[in-house]
C-alpha positions as CSV (number, residue, x, y, z in Angstrom):
1,M,54.3,-43.1,112.5
2,T,57.9,-43.8,113.5
3,E,60.6,-41.2,113.0
4,P,63.6,-42.0,110.8
5,L,66.7,-43.3,112.4
6,T,69.5,-40.8,113.2
7,M,73.1,-41.4,112.2
8,P,74.1,-42.5,115.7
9,E,71.3,-45.1,115.8
10,I,72.3,-46.5,112.4
11,L,75.9,-46.8,113.5
12,C,75.0,-48.6,116.6
13,Q,72.8,-51.0,114.8
14,Q,75.6,-51.6,112.1
15,A,78.2,-52.2,114.9
16,L,76.1,-54.8,116.7
17,E,75.1,-56.5,113.6
18,R,78.7,-56.8,112.4
19,V,79.8,-58.2,115.7
20,L,77.1,-60.8,115.8
21,T,77.6,-61.7,112.2
22,Y,81.4,-62.0,112.7
23,L,80.8,-64.2,115.8
24,G,78.2,-66.4,114.0
25,D,80.5,-66.9,111.0
26,D,83.4,-67.8,113.3
27,G,81.3,-70.6,114.9
28,V,80.2,-69.0,118.1
29,T,76.8,-70.0,119.2
30,L,74.6,-66.9,119.4
31,T,72.8,-67.3,122.8
32,T,71.3,-64.7,125.1
33,D,74.5,-64.4,127.0
34,T,76.5,-64.0,123.8
35,C,74.2,-61.1,122.6
36,R,74.4,-59.4,126.0
37,Q,78.2,-59.6,125.9
38,A,78.1,-58.2,122.3
39,L,76.0,-55.3,123.6
40,N,78.5,-54.6,126.3
41,L,81.2,-54.6,123.7
42,V,79.4,-52.0,121.6
43,E,78.6,-50.0,124.7
44,S,82.3,-49.8,125.7
45,A,83.2,-48.7,122.1
46,L,80.5,-46.0,122.3
47,A,82.0,-44.6,125.5
48,E,84.9,-43.5,123.3
49,G,82.5,-41.6,121.0
50,I,80.4,-42.3,118.0
51,G,81.8,-42.0,114.6
52,P,81.9,-43.8,111.3
53,D,84.7,-46.0,112.6
54,L,82.4,-47.5,115.4
55,P,81.8,-50.8,113.7
56,A,85.5,-51.3,113.0
57,R,86.4,-50.5,116.7
58,C,83.8,-53.0,117.8
59,I,85.3,-55.7,115.5
60,D,88.8,-54.9,116.9
61,R,87.5,-55.6,120.5
62,I,86.1,-59.0,119.8
63,P,89.1,-61.0,121.0
64,F,88.9,-59.2,124.4
65,Y,85.3,-60.0,125.0
66,F,84.9,-63.5,123.4
67,E,86.9,-66.7,123.3
68,L,86.9,-67.6,119.7
69,P,87.2,-71.2,118.5
70,C,90.6,-72.2,117.4
71,E,90.7,-73.8,114.0
72,A,93.6,-76.1,113.3
73,I,94.9,-75.9,109.8
74,P,96.1,-79.2,108.6
75,D,99.5,-79.5,107.0
76,A,99.6,-79.6,103.1
77,S,99.7,-83.1,101.8
78,P,101.9,-83.9,99.9
79,T,104.3,-81.4,101.3
80,L,104.9,-78.4,99.2
81,K,108.3,-78.1,97.5
82,R,109.8,-75.0,96.0
83,G,110.3,-75.2,92.3
84,R,110.6,-73.1,89.2
85,I,108.8,-73.0,85.9
86,G,111.7,-72.2,83.6
87,Y,111.9,-68.4,83.5
88,D,115.3,-67.1,83.1
């Protein structure tokens, strides 16, 4: 029979899951190297201590560990013009 997970184990799993989900949703291909880099990211955040903010600290570090795809946002067409709707 397996023992129930402790709070640190749960936080570590949540942190890694959030990092990988964030990367996948941002278009990063999840390869073995990507997963290893995500583990390094979580490990570096753990070095500062474990706490309920661990997943958030990991998400904040993503730009320092991964080169994220840059998405170009097209200009509005037709161009937006300022107007008013008649309130005085």
